[in-house]
C-alpha positions as CSV (number, residue, x, y, z in Angstrom):
1,M,84.4,108.5,142.1
2,N,87.5,106.6,143.5
3,P,89.3,105.2,140.5
4,A,90.5,102.3,142.5
5,S,86.8,101.1,142.8
6,T,86.3,101.0,139.0
7,A,86.5,97.7,136.9
8,H,88.7,99.5,134.4
9,A,91.3,100.6,136.9
10,V,91.6,97.1,137.9
11,Q,91.6,95.9,134.4
12,H,94.5,97.9,133.4
13,G,96.6,98.0,136.6
14,N,97.9,100.9,138.5
15,K,98.2,103.7,135.9
16,P,100.5,106.5,136.8
17,A,98.9,109.9,137.8
18,T,98.7,112.4,135.0
19,T,100.0,115.4,136.9
20,R,103.0,114.0,138.9
21,R,105.6,116.8,139.7
22,T,108.4,116.9,142.2
23,A,109.3,120.5,141.9
24,P,107.7,122.9,144.4
25,R,105.5,125.7,143.0
26,L,107.7,128.5,144.1
27,F,110.6,126.8,142.2
28,T,108.3,126.4,139.2
29,S,107.2,130.0,138.9
30,A,110.7,131.4,139.4
31,L,112.2,128.9,136.9
32,A,109.7,129.8,134.2
33,S,110.5,133.5,134.6
34,I,114.3,132.9,134.5
35,L,113.9,130.6,131.5
36,L,111.9,133.1,129.4
37,S,114.1,136.1,130.3
38,T,117.3,134.2,129.5
39,L,116.3,132.5,126.5
40,L,114.6,135.4,124.8
41,A,118.0,137.0,124.7
42,T,119.6,134.0,122.8
43,G,117.6,134.3,119.6
44,A,115.9,131.7,117.8
45,A,117.4,128.5,116.4
46,R,116.1,126.7,113.3
47,A,114.1,123.5,113.1
48,D,113.2,121.3,110.2
49,G,109.5,121.3,111.0
50,V,108.7,118.6,108.6
51,P,106.5,115.6,109.5
52,C,108.6,112.6,110.3
53,S,107.7,108.9,110.1
54,L,110.6,107.4,111.7
55,D,110.1,104.1,113.7
56,A,108.6,104.6,117.2
57,Y,109.2,101.1,118.2
58,L,111.0,100.6,121.6
59,G,110.7,96.9,121.8
60,S,108.6,93.9,120.6
61,F,107.7,90.3,121.4
62,E,106.4,87.9,118.8
63,T,104.0,85.3,120.2
64,P,104.5,81.7,119.0
65,A,102.2,80.1,116.5
66,G,99.4,77.9,118.0
67,S,98.6,74.5,116.6
68,G,97.9,74.6,113.0
69,Q,98.8,78.2,112.6
70,S,101.7,79.6,110.4
71,S,102.4,82.5,112.8
72,G,101.4,84.0,116.1
73,N,98.3,86.1,116.4
74,A,98.6,88.5,119.4
75,A,95.0,89.6,120.3
76,A,94.8,91.2,123.7
77,I,96.9,92.5,126.3
78,A,96.8,93.3,130.2
79,M,99.5,94.6,132.5
80,E,100.4,94.7,136.2
81,G,103.3,96.9,137.1
82,D,106.1,96.0,134.7
83,T,104.5,92.6,133.9
84,V,102.7,92.2,130.6
85,Y,100.3,89.4,129.7
86,V,99.9,89.0,126.0
87,L,97.0,86.8,124.7
88,D,97.6,85.0,121.5
89,R,94.5,83.8,119.6
90,Y,95.7,80.2,119.6
91,S,98.9,79.7,121.7
92,G,97.7,81.0,125.1
93,V,98.7,83.7,127.5
94,H,102.4,84.7,127.5
95,V,103.8,86.6,130.5
96,L,106.7,89.0,130.0
97,D,108.8,91.4,132.2
98,V,109.0,94.6,130.4
99,S,111.0,96.7,133.1
100,D,113.6,97.0,130.1
101,R,111.2,98.3,127.3
102,S,113.7,97.4,124.7
103,S,114.1,93.9,125.6
104,P,111.0,92.1,127.0
105,V,111.9,88.9,128.9
106,P,109.6,86.0,128.7
107,L,108.6,84.5,132.1
108,G,106.3,81.8,131.1
109,S,103.0,81.0,129.4
110,S,99.7,79.2,129.9
111,D,98.7,76.2,127.9
112,P,97.3,76.8,124.4
113,I,93.8,78.2,124.3
114,Y,91.9,77.8,121.0
115,S,90.2,80.9,119.5
116,A,90.9,83.2,122.4
117,Y,89.7,86.9,122.4
118,D,90.3,88.9,125.6
119,V,92.3,88.8,128.9
120,Q,92.2,90.8,132.1
121,V,94.6,90.1,135.1
122,V,94.0,90.8,138.7
123,S,96.6,90.0,141.3
124,G,98.1,87.4,139.1
125,L,94.8,85.7,138.2
126,A,94.2,85.8,134.3
127,Y,90.6,85.9,133.2
128,V,90.4,84.7,129.5
129,L,87.5,84.8,127.1
130,S,87.6,82.3,124.2
131,S,85.1,80.5,122.1
132,S,84.7,77.9,124.7
133,G,83.8,80.4,127.4
134,L,85.7,81.9,130.5
135,R,88.8,80.5,131.9
136,I,90.5,81.5,135.1
137,I,94.3,80.8,135.3
138,D,96.7,81.4,138.1
139,L,99.9,83.0,136.6
140,N,101.5,84.2,140.0
141,D,104.3,81.7,139.0
142,P,104.3,82.2,135.4
143,G,106.6,79.1,134.9
144,T,103.9,76.8,136.4
145,P,100.5,78.2,135.4
146,V,97.4,76.6,137.0
147,E,94.0,76.6,135.4
148,L,91.7,77.1,138.4
149,G,88.3,77.0,136.9
150,S,86.1,77.7,133.8
151,L,82.5,78.6,132.7
152,E,81.1,77.1,129.4
153,P,79.6,78.1,127.0
154,L,79.3,81.8,126.4
155,R,78.0,82.7,123.0
156,Q,80.2,85.0,121.0
157,A,81.6,86.7,124.1
158,Y,84.6,88.9,123.0
159,V,85.3,91.4,125.7
160,L,85.4,91.2,129.6
161,C,86.3,93.4,132.4
162,V,86.8,92.5,136.1
163,A,85.8,94.3,139.3
164,G,86.8,92.6,142.4
165,T,85.7,89.0,142.2
166,T,83.0,89.9,139.6
167,V,83.6,89.4,135.8
168,Y,81.4,91.3,133.3
169,V,81.3,89.8,129.8
170,A,80.0,91.5,126.6
171,S,78.3,88.8,124.6
172,V,77.2,89.6,121.1
173,Y,74.1,87.5,121.4
174,D,73.3,87.5,125.2
175,G,74.2,91.1,126.2
176,L,75.9,91.9,129.4
177,Q,76.5,88.8,131.5
178,I,77.6,88.9,135.1
179,I,79.7,86.1,136.6
180,D,80.6,85.7,140.3
181,A,84.2,84.5,140.5
182,S,84.6,84.7,144.3
183,D,85.5,81.0,144.0
184,P,87.8,80.8,141.0
185,A,87.4,77.1,140.8
186,A,83.6,77.4,140.2
187,P,82.6,80.7,138.5
188,V,78.8,81.2,138.4
189,L,76.6,83.1,136.0
190,V,74.5,85.2,138.3
191,G,72.7,87.8,136.0
192,E,72.4,89.1,132.5
193,I,70.7,91.7,130.5
194,Q,70.1,92.2,126.8
195,T,70.6,95.9,126.1
196,A,70.3,95.7,122.3
197,S,70.5,93.2,119.5
198,S,74.3,93.2,119.8
199,C,76.9,93.9,122.6
200,Y,80.5,94.5,121.8
201,G,82.1,96.0,124.9
202,A,81.6,97.1,128.4
203,E,83.1,99.4,131.2
204,V,82.0,99.0,134.7
205,V,82.5,101.7,137.3
206,G,81.1,101.0,140.8
207,S,77.4,99.9,140.3
208,T,77.1,101.3,136.7
209,A,77.9,99.6,133.6
210,Y,78.4,101.2,130.3
211,I,77.7,98.9,127.2
212,A,78.8,99.3,123.5
213,N,75.8,98.3,121.4
214,G,77.3,98.6,117.9
215,S,75.0,100.2,115.3
216,E,72.4,100.7,118.2
217,G,74.6,103.1,120.1
218,F,75.4,102.6,123.8
219,S,73.5,101.7,127.0
220,I,73.9,102.5,130.7
221,V,73.0,99.6,133.2
222,D,72.5,99.6,137.0
223,V,74.4,96.5,138.2
224,S,74.0,97.3,142.0
225,D,72.1,93.9,142.1
226,P,74.2,91.5,139.9
227,A,71.3,89.1,139.8
228,L,68.9,91.7,138.5
229,P,70.7,94.3,136.3
230,S,68.4,97.0,135.1
231,L,68.5,99.2,132.1
232,V,68.9,102.9,132.8
233,V,69.0,104.3,129.2
234,T,70.0,103.5,125.7
235,V,71.4,106.3,123.6
236,P,71.5,105.9,119.8
237,T,74.6,107.2,117.9
238,S,75.3,108.0,114.3
239,Q,77.6,105.1,113.5
240,S,78.7,101.9,115.4
241,V,80.0,101.9,119.1
242,R,82.4,99.2,119.7
243,H,84.5,100.6,122.6
244,V,83.7,102.7,125.6
245,E,85.8,104.3,128.3
246,L,84.9,106.3,131.4
247,Q,87.0,109.0,133.1
248,G,85.1,110.8,135.9
249,D,81.7,111.9,134.5
250,L,82.9,111.7,130.9
251,L,82.2,108.6,128.7
252,Y,84.4,108.3,125.6
253,L,83.2,106.3,122.6
254,G,84.9,104.8,119.6
255,N,81.9,105.3,117.2
256,G,82.9,104.1,113.8
257,Y,84.9,107.1,112.2
258,E,84.0,109.3,115.0
259,F,85.4,109.9,118.6
260,Q,82.8,111.0,120.8
261,V,82.5,112.4,124.4
262,Y,79.3,112.2,126.5
263,D,78.7,113.8,129.9
264,V,77.0,111.0,132.1
265,S,77.0,112.8,135.3
266,S,73.3,112.2,135.1
267,P,73.2,108.5,134.0
268,D,69.5,108.7,132.9
269,L,70.3,111.7,130.6
270,P,73.6,111.6,128.9
271,V,74.7,114.7,126.9
272,L,76.8,114.8,123.9
273,V,79.9,117.0,124.6
274,S,81.8,116.6,121.4
275,S,82.1,114.5,118.2
276,T,85.4,114.5,116.3
277,P,85.6,112.9,112.9
278,L,88.5,110.5,112.4
279,A,90.3,109.3,109.2
280,S,90.2,105.6,110.4
281,N,87.6,103.3,111.9
282,T,88.2,103.2,115.7
283,G,89.4,100.2,117.6
284,A,90.4,99.8,121.2
285,L,90.3,103.0,123.2
286,R,92.2,104.2,126.3
287,V,92.1,107.5,128.0
288,V,94.8,108.5,130.4
289,G,94.5,112.0,132.0
290,P,94.3,114.6,129.2
291,T,95.1,112.1,126.4
292,A,93.0,109.5,124.4
293,Y,94.7,106.7,122.6
294,I,92.7,105.1,119.9
295,A,93.5,102.1,117.8
296,A,92.9,102.7,114.2
297,N,91.7,99.6,112.4
298,G,94.5,98.8,110.0
299,T,95.4,102.3,108.8
300,D,96.9,104.8,111.2
301,G,98.3,102.8,114.1
302,V,97.5,104.5,117.3
303,M,95.8,107.9,117.1
304,V,96.8,110.3,119.9
305,V,94.0,112.8,120.8
306,D,94.3,115.7,123.4
307,V,91.1,115.7,125.5
308,S,92.2,118.4,127.8
309,N,89.2,120.3,126.5
310,P,86.5,117.6,126.1
311,S,84.3,119.9,124.2
312,A,87.1,120.3,121.5
313,P,89.4,117.4,121.3
314,T,92.5,117.8,119.2
315,I,94.2,115.1,117.2
316,R,97.8,115.3,117.8
317,G,98.7,112.6,115.2
318,A,99.3,109.0,115.1
319,V,102.0,106.5,116.1
320,Q,102.7,104.3,113.2
321,V,102.2,100.5,113.9
322,L,102.5,98.0,111.2
323,G,99.5,95.8,110.9
324,G,96.1,96.2,112.8
325,V,96.3,97.3,116.4
326,Y,93.9,95.1,118.4
327,D,94.4,96.2,122.1
328,I,96.3,98.8,123.9
329,E,97.7,99.4,127.4
330,I,99.2,102.8,128.4
331,R,102.0,103.5,130.9
332,G,103.2,107.1,130.8
333,T,103.8,108.0,127.3
334,T,104.5,104.4,126.3
335,A,101.9,102.3,124.5
336,F,101.9,98.3,124.7
337,V,99.9,97.1,121.8
338,T,98.9,93.7,120.3
339,D,99.6,93.7,116.6
340,G,98.3,90.3,115.3
341,E,100.9,88.3,113.5
342,Y,103.5,90.9,114.4
343,G,103.0,90.2,118.0
344,M,103.2,92.7,120.9
345,R,104.9,96.1,120.2
346,I,106.0,98.8,122.7
347,V,105.8,102.2,121.1
348,D,106.7,105.7,122.1
349,T,103.5,107.8,121.8
350,T,105.4,111.0,121.5
351,R,106.6,110.0,118.1
352,T,103.4,110.9,116.4
353,T,103.1,111.9,112.7
354,D,100.4,113.5,110.8
355,P,101.5,113.3,107.1
356,L,98.0,112.2,105.9
357,L,96.6,114.9,103.7
358,G,93.4,113.4,102.9
359,R,91.6,109.9,102.5
360,T,88.3,109.2,100.5
361,E,86.3,106.1,100.2
362,M,85.6,106.0,96.5
363,P,82.3,104.3,95.1
364,R,82.6,100.6,95.2
365,H,83.7,99.4,91.8
366,G,86.1,96.6,90.8
367,S,89.8,95.8,92.0
368,R,92.4,98.4,91.1
369,R,95.5,97.1,89.1
370,D,97.2,100.3,87.8
371,M,97.2,104.0,88.2
372,V,98.3,106.7,85.8
373,L,98.7,110.3,87.0
374,D,98.5,113.2,84.6
375,D,97.7,116.9,85.0
376,A,96.0,116.6,88.5
377,V,94.0,113.5,87.4
378,A,94.4,109.9,88.2
379,Y,93.2,107.1,85.7
380,L,92.5,103.7,87.5
381,P,91.7,100.6,85.3
382,L,89.6,98.3,87.3
383,S,89.2,94.5,87.0
384,K,86.0,92.5,88.1
385,G,85.9,92.2,91.9
386,T,84.9,89.2,94.1
387,Y,81.3,90.5,94.3
388,S,78.8,91.0,91.4
389,S,78.5,94.7,92.5
390,Q,82.3,95.2,91.9
391,K,82.4,96.2,88.3
392,A,85.3,96.3,85.8
393,G,85.8,99.7,84.1
394,L,88.0,102.9,84.0
395,Q,87.8,105.2,87.2
396,V,88.9,108.8,86.8
397,V,89.8,110.7,90.0
398,D,90.2,114.4,90.4
399,L,93.5,115.2,92.4
400,S,93.5,119.0,92.2
401,D,92.9,119.0,96.0
402,P,95.1,116.2,97.4
403,A,93.1,116.5,100.7
404,A,89.9,115.5,99.0
405,P,90.3,113.2,96.0
406,S,87.0,112.7,94.2
407,E,85.7,110.4,91.4
408,I,84.8,112.4,88.3
409,A,84.1,109.8,85.9
410,F,83.5,105.9,85.6
411,Y,83.3,104.2,82.3
412,P,81.9,100.7,82.9
413,S,83.2,97.6,81.1
414,W,82.1,93.9,80.8
415,E,85.8,92.9,80.5
416,S,88.4,93.5,83.2
417,M,90.8,96.5,82.8
418,R,94.3,96.1,84.3
419,C,96.7,98.6,82.9
420,A,96.9,102.0,81.3
421,E,99.3,104.4,79.5
422,K,98.6,108.0,78.5
423,V,100.1,109.8,75.4
424,G,98.9,113.3,74.7
425,D,95.0,113.1,74.8
426,Y,94.9,109.4,74.3
427,L,94.6,106.9,77.2
428,Y,95.5,103.3,76.1
429,V,93.9,100.7,78.5
430,G,94.7,97.1,78.6
431,G,93.2,94.0,80.2
432,D,91.0,91.3,78.7
433,D,90.7,93.6,75.7
434,M,92.5,96.7,74.5
435,R,90.9,100.2,74.3
436,V,91.8,103.6,73.4
437,F,90.1,106.6,75.0
438,D,90.1,110.3,74.1
439,V,90.5,112.0,77.5
440,S,90.9,115.6,76.4
441,E,88.0,116.0,78.8
442,P,88.9,113.7,81.7
443,S,85.3,113.8,83.1
444,T,84.0,112.3,79.9
445,P,86.3,109.7,78.4
446,L,85.4,108.8,74.9
447,L,86.1,105.4,73.4
448,I,87.8,105.7,70.0
449,G,89.5,102.5,69.5
450,Y,89.0,98.7,70.4
451,L,90.8,95.4,69.9
452,H,90.2,92.1,71.4
453,P,93.6,90.3,71.6
454,D,94.2,86.5,72.4
455,H,95.9,87.3,75.6
456,S,95.2,89.5,78.6
457,T,97.5,92.6,79.1
458,L,98.8,93.4,82.5
459,D,101.1,96.4,81.7
460,M,102.2,98.3,78.7
461,E,104.8,100.8,77.5
462,I,104.4,103.1,74.4
463,V,107.4,104.4,72.4
464,G,106.4,106.5,69.4
465,S,103.9,104.5,67.5
466,T,104.9,101.2,69.1
467,L,103.0,99.7,72.1
468,Y,104.8,97.0,74.0
469,A,102.4,94.9,76.2
470,A,103.3,92.5,79.0
471,A,100.7,89.6,78.4
472,S,99.6,87.3,81.2
473,D,100.1,84.1,79.3
474,A,102.1,85.2,76.2
475,H,105.0,87.2,77.6
476,L,105.5,90.2,75.2
477,Q,103.3,91.3,72.5
478,I,104.0,94.3,70.2
479,Y,101.4,96.6,68.6
480,D,101.3,99.3,65.9
481,I,99.4,102.2,67.2
482,S,100.2,104.7,64.5
483,N,96.3,104.9,64.0
484,P,94.8,104.8,67.5
485,Q,91.5,103.9,66.1
486,R,92.8,100.9,64.1
487,F,95.8,99.6,66.1
488,S,97.1,96.1,65.3
489,L,99.2,93.3,66.7
490,I,102.6,93.0,65.0
491,R,104.4,90.3,66.9
492,S,104.4,88.1,69.9
493,V,107.5,87.1,71.8
494,D,107.0,84.0,74.0
495,P,110.1,82.3,75.4
496,S,109.9,78.9,76.8
497,D,109.5,78.3,80.7
498,R,108.0,81.7,81.3
499,V,105.1,81.9,83.9
500,G,103.3,85.1,83.1
501,A,104.5,88.5,82.3
502,Y,103.5,91.3,84.7
503,D,105.3,94.6,84.3
504,I,107.2,96.3,81.5
505,A,109.7,99.2,81.2
506,V,111.5,100.7,78.2
507,V,114.7,102.7,78.5
508,G,116.5,103.9,75.5
509,D,116.9,100.8,73.2
510,R,116.3,98.2,75.9
511,L,113.2,96.7,77.2
512,Y,112.7,95.1,80.6
513,I,109.9,92.7,81.6
514,T,109.1,90.8,84.7
515,D,107.6,87.4,84.7
516,V,105.8,86.6,88.0
517,G,107.4,83.6,89.7
518,D,110.2,83.6,87.1
519,G,112.4,86.6,86.9
520,F,112.9,89.3,84.5
521,Y,114.1,89.5,80.9
522,I,116.2,92.1,79.0
523,Y,115.7,92.8,75.3
524,G,117.4,94.9,72.8
525,I,114.9,96.9,70.7
526,A,117.2,98.8,68.4
527,Q,114.7,97.5,65.8
528,P,111.6,98.2,67.7
529,H,109.6,95.4,66.1
530,N,112.3,92.8,66.4
531,P,113.3,92.5,70.1
532,V,116.5,90.5,70.8
533,L,117.0,88.7,74.2
534,L,120.1,90.1,75.8
535,G,119.8,88.6,79.3
536,Y,117.7,87.0,82.0
537,V,117.8,86.9,85.9
538,G,115.8,84.3,87.7
539,P,114.2,82.8,89.4
540,L,112.9,85.7,91.7
541,A,110.3,85.2,94.3
542,Y,107.4,86.9,92.8
543,A,108.6,89.8,90.4
544,R,106.0,92.3,90.1
545,E,106.6,96.0,89.3
546,L,109.9,97.3,88.1
547,V,111.6,100.7,87.6
548,V,114.7,101.4,85.5
549,V,117.0,104.4,86.3
550,G,120.1,104.5,84.1
551,T,121.7,101.1,84.3
552,T,120.1,100.1,87.6
553,V,116.8,98.1,87.8
554,Y,114.6,98.2,90.9
555,I,112.2,95.3,91.4
556,A,109.3,94.9,93.7
557,D,109.7,91.2,94.4
558,G,106.7,90.3,96.5
559,G,107.8,88.6,99.8
560,D,111.4,89.3,99.1
561,G,110.9,93.0,99.1
562,L,113.0,95.3,97.0
563,V,115.7,93.8,94.7
564,I,118.3,96.2,93.1
565,M,120.3,95.1,90.1
566,D,123.0,96.6,87.9
567,V,122.4,95.9,84.2
568,S,125.2,97.8,82.7
569,D,126.1,94.6,81.2
570,P,122.7,93.2,80.2
571,T,124.1,89.7,79.5
572,T,125.1,89.3,83.1
573,P,123.0,91.5,85.4
574,V,124.3,91.7,89.1
575,T,122.4,92.0,92.3
576,L,123.6,95.0,94.1
577,G,121.3,95.0,97.1
578,V,118.0,93.8,98.8
579,Y,115.8,95.5,101.2
580,D,113.4,93.0,102.8
581,T,110.0,94.7,103.4
582,P,107.7,93.6,106.1
583,S,104.9,92.2,103.9
584,L,104.4,92.0,100.1
585,A,106.2,94.4,97.8
586,T,103.8,95.0,94.8
587,G,104.1,98.8,93.8
588,L,107.2,100.8,93.2
589,I,108.3,104.4,92.5
590,V,112.0,105.5,92.4
591,E,112.7,109.3,92.4
592,D,115.7,111.3,93.7
593,G,117.4,108.5,95.4
594,I,114.2,107.3,97.3
595,A,112.3,104.2,96.6
596,Y,108.6,104.2,97.5
597,I,107.3,100.7,97.9
598,A,103.6,99.7,98.2
599,D,103.9,96.8,100.6
600,D,100.3,95.6,101.3
601,E,100.0,97.0,104.9
602,S,102.3,100.1,104.4
603,V,104.3,102.3,102.2
604,Q,107.9,102.0,102.7
605,M,110.3,104.9,102.0
606,V,113.9,103.6,101.4
607,D,117.1,105.4,100.7
608,V,118.7,103.8,97.6
609,T,121.4,106.4,96.9
610,D,123.8,103.6,97.8
611,P,122.2,100.7,96.0
612,T,124.4,98.1,97.8
613,N,123.0,99.3,101.2
614,P,119.4,100.4,100.9
615,R,118.1,101.7,104.2
616,L,114.7,102.6,105.7
617,L,113.9,106.3,105.9
618,G,110.2,106.1,107.1
619,W,107.1,104.2,106.6
620,Y,103.4,104.8,106.8
621,A,100.9,102.1,107.8
622,H,97.9,101.9,105.5
623,Y,95.4,99.1,105.0
624,D,95.6,97.1,101.7
625,V,97.8,99.6,99.8
626,S,98.4,98.0,96.3
627,L,99.0,101.0,94.2
628,I,101.1,104.2,94.6
629,G,101.5,107.3,92.4
630,K,103.5,110.5,92.6
631,F,103.8,113.6,90.4
632,P,107.6,114.0,89.9
633,G,109.1,116.8,91.9
634,T,106.3,117.0,94.5
635,D,106.0,115.7,98.0
636,V,102.7,114.2,97.6
637,L,102.2,110.4,97.3
638,F,98.9,109.0,96.3
639,M,97.9,105.5,97.7
640,A,95.1,103.4,96.4
641,A,93.9,100.3,98.2
642,E,92.7,97.4,96.0
643,T,89.0,98.5,96.3
644,R,87.7,101.8,97.9
645,L,90.3,103.8,99.8
646,F,92.2,106.5,98.0
647,S,94.7,108.5,100.1
648,A,97.3,111.5,99.7
649,L,100.3,111.4,101.9
650,D,103.0,114.1,102.5
651,V,106.3,112.3,102.0
652,S,108.6,115.4,102.4
653,D,111.7,114.8,104.5
654,S,110.4,111.6,105.9
655,C,113.9,110.7,107.3
656,T,114.2,113.9,109.5
657,P,114.3,113.2,113.3
658,P,111.6,115.0,115.2
659,C,112.8,118.4,116.7
660,I,112.1,118.2,120.6
661,A,112.4,122.0,121.0
662,D,110.0,123.0,118.2
663,M,106.6,122.7,119.9
664,T,104.3,125.6,118.7
665,S,103.9,128.3,116.2
666,V,105.2,131.8,116.9
667,N,102.3,134.3,117.7
668,S,99.7,131.5,118.6
669,G,98.1,131.3,121.9
670,I,95.7,128.9,123.5
671,G,92.7,128.3,121.2
672,H,94.5,129.3,118.1
673,P,94.6,126.6,115.4
674,A,98.4,126.7,115.2
675,Y,98.8,126.5,119.0
676,G,100.8,123.3,119.6
677,V,101.7,122.9,115.9
678,P,105.5,123.1,115.1
679,D,106.3,125.9,112.7
680,G,110.0,125.1,111.8
681,A,111.5,127.7,114.2
682,V,112.6,127.3,117.7
683,S,111.6,130.5,119.6
684,A,110.5,131.9,122.9
685,A,106.9,130.7,122.1
686,D,108.2,127.0,122.3
687,I,109.6,127.8,125.8
688,Q,106.3,129.2,126.9
689,Y,104.3,126.4,125.5
690,Y,106.6,123.7,127.2
691,V,106.6,125.6,130.6
692,N,102.9,125.7,130.6
693,A,102.7,122.0,129.9
694,W,105.4,121.3,132.5
695,V,103.6,123.3,135.3
696,A,100.4,121.5,134.4
697,G,102.1,118.2,134.7
698,D,100.9,117.1,131.1
699,L,102.7,113.8,130.6
700,A,102.0,113.7,126.9
701,I,104.0,116.9,126.3
702,A,106.3,117.5,129.4
703,D,107.6,114.0,130.1
704,L,110.8,113.8,128.1
705,T,113.3,112.0,130.0
706,T,113.9,109.6,132.9
707,Q,114.9,111.2,136.2
708,N,118.5,110.8,137.4
709,A,119.5,109.8,133.7
710,S,122.3,111.9,132.2
711,V,123.7,112.2,128.6
712,G,124.9,108.7,127.6
713,D,122.6,106.8,129.9
714,P,120.3,104.6,127.9
715,L,117.3,106.1,129.6
716,Y,118.3,109.7,128.7
717,G,115.5,110.9,126.5
718,V,113.1,108.0,127.5
719,P,109.9,109.2,129.3
720,D,109.5,107.7,132.8
721,G,105.8,108.6,133.5
722,E,106.7,111.5,135.8
723,V,107.1,115.3,135.1
724,T,110.2,116.4,137.0
725,A,113.0,119.0,136.9
726,A,115.0,116.5,134.7
727,D,112.4,117.0,132.0
728,L,112.7,120.8,132.1
729,N,116.4,120.6,132.1
730,Y,116.3,118.2,128.9
731,F,114.1,120.6,127.1
732,V,116.2,123.6,127.9
733,N,119.3,121.8,126.5
734,A,117.4,120.7,123.4
735,W,116.2,124.4,122.9
736,V,119.6,125.9,123.4
737,E,121.1,123.4,120.9
738,G,118.4,124.1,118.3
739,C,117.6,121.6,115.7
740,P,119.3,120.5,112.3
C-alpha cells in the first residue's frame, strides 16, 4: 500500500522514512569491523546505569485562554513540515513555526472556537471538529485566517481524519460519518454507518476504514462507495479501544491497559498478533517505523514501545510529560504533544525512563489522607469519599514486594479517618474520632481504644506518653496516652485568627504546626503539657505538610510549592529559599539533602543541600498523587493517589544524566531479556548493539545528532531524523569518553 494514499499519512504530514542512511554498505561493513577491533582493545569505561528522570523538554508553547477560561487548554495537534497547528479547546487553532525546536514562533491563529476537539491540516486547510460540527479554515496565511465553510450539527464527534477531499468523522452516537469537502465552502454529508453503540476513533487507508468502538472492540468498514459504506467485520476486545493506527498490514490498538497488534492482511479475518499489558490507560497512538508512541492518560507521559518484532513488542520506557497528553505528532525522535493547560510540549523521545517498579489499583474505598510505613507495611487512614461506595476506614497494604503492593486488611468505619502514628505494636488513628489499634498482626488490626473528641484530628505526633494533635478547628490538642485503652484530653491550645491546623512535627523541645491558609506556629514544649508560643510565620498560601531537619523547616505550601525556613531563632524565622512546583504541593519527605514533593500531577525531587538555592533533580508524572512515603535509606518511594492507585517508584540517582554509550548488557544477544538494557558498564557489547541499530537505520536508537553539527554547535547531540555517519562518529566519541 502506498503510504501517500492513506488518510493517516495526509493527516500527519510527510513523516521521515525510518531507515535513512547516507553511508554506502561497503563503508558500513568495513567501519563496523574496524570499530569492534579497535574499541575492544581500549577496555570498558564505567557508566552510572541508573534510571534518570531529567526533563526531556526541548521547547513549549502555552495556548492562550479562551473566553471565560482561566488558562489555555491544548487539545489536538497537526503538522506540515516545520509548521505546527495547535488546537486549543476554546481559543482556536494556533499556527507555529517549530524549525527551532527550542523556540516555537507564533505565526497567527484562527478565531476562537468553542469546545473544539480535533484538527487535521492538509495543504494549509485546517479541518476542525467542535461541539458545533465541522469547520474548514484556510490557514495558508496564518496572519489572516479565513473560514471557508462548515457543516452542522455533528453529534459528539470527537475525532476526524482526512483523505484527499474526503473527511471521515468518528461520532460517538452516529458512528463513522463521511463528508465530501471537495467544495470547502459547502461540505456535504454523503454517507454514514453505525458499527457499534459507540465510535471513538477512525483510521482510513485507501478504501478501508478502521473504527475504534470502545468497549465493543474495533470494526473494519469498506468505504469504496462513500455513500454506501459497508461493514466488513467487528472484532471484540478485552477492554476498550479508543485509538487505532495502521502500518502496512498491521493494525495497532490502544485497548485500555493493553497495547495490541492485529494482522489485517485479510480484512474479513483479523488475527491477533500480540497483546502487551501497560501500566497506564492508553491515549493517542502513533507508530513510526519500528517504534510506537502511546500517550498514557495522566500518568506516564508518552510510552515508547519497540515494535520491530510485532509478535513481542518491548516497552523501552516513558518520556515524562507533566499533565495529561491528549495528542501526539512524531518527527524523527521528537514528539510534539498537546498537554492541556500546559500547552504544546516538544520532547526528546530518546530520554525515556522506566523507574516505575509497580502500580496497583486497590479496592475502591474512601479518600486517602495519610500514610504510615513500618516493617514493609503501609497503614492508610481513609475518609469518606464523594460516593456512598467510598467508605471510611483503615487500609493496610503489604509492601514486601514493591512491584506488587496488595491490600491485606480493611477496617471499616462510620467516621472519617485522616491521620495515623505508630508506636510499637500500637497504631493511633485520628479523624472524626480517635482510635487505637493493636497491629502486632497487620492483617488483623484489633481496636483496643476509642475516644470521640470535640474536634476532628488531621495529624498527630507522639512523644513518650503524650500525643499532640493538629485539630481542624481547634488548632492544637494534647492527649495523655499512658494507657492506650483509656487515653484522655489534657489541654487545647487555640490562638486567635487561626484557620485550621493541618500538620504537626516535634523535634526536641519544639513543636511546629501548620495552619491552612494562615502560616505555621512554633511552640516550646519543655513542659510537655504546657506549650509556650515562641514564633509565628504567616500568612502562607496553603501550608500543608511540614518536615523539620535540625533548625530548618520545609513546608509543602500548596500553590507556592516548597518553602524553606531557618528557625534557629524561633522568635524570628527567616525564609531561606522557595521552589515553585508546577501544581499543588501537598506531601513532603526530606532525606539526605533531597526533598520529595507530592505535587498533585507529579512527584518532584529537589536538591536542598543549599537551602537558599533549591534545584530540580528530577520528577515523575503520576495522576492525582496526594501522598508519598519512603523507608529511610532505601531508593523506593511509594505514591498513593487520593483513591485507588498505589505505586512504587525507584528514585535512585534521579539527577544523573543518561549515558549515551551504555546501550545494552554484556553477554546478552537478540532475544535475551537484557538485550537493549543498560548494565552500568560501557563495553564492546554496546558498540555491537549500536552498530546493528545504525546499519538497520533504526531512528529511535541510532539517530543521535544532526549532520554537519560539531562540538559547540547547538544542534550537536540533537537528533535530526536521519541516520548518518555523523551519528556513528557521535557514538564513538561518547563510547571512548565513557560515562561519569
